[in-house]
C-alpha angles and dihedrals in degrees: 000000000000119000115241119252118237130200095272093051092049091048091052092048092049091046092051091048090051091051093047100046105021129232095281096048098043096081090051091052091049092049091049091049091050092050091049093052091047093052090046091054091047090051091051091050093049090050089053091049091050091051091050092050091050090051091051092049091050091050091051091050092050091048093050091048090051091050092049091051092049091048091055092054 
C-alpha cells in the first residue's frame, strides 16, 4: 500500500521539479505528462472495447453453432 502524500511532501516534490526543469520548462513538462496519461487511458479503453467486441463475436458464433446443431436434429 502506498503512503499518502502530505503537504510537505508535495511541496518538496514540486520544488525539486522546479530545480530540475526550471520555471520556463515546467509547464511544458506538465503538459507532456498530461498528454501521456490521456493517451494511456485512451489505449486502455480501446483495449477494453476490443475485448468486448471479441466476446460478442464469440457469443454470436456459439449461438449460431447451437442453432445449426438443433436444426440438424
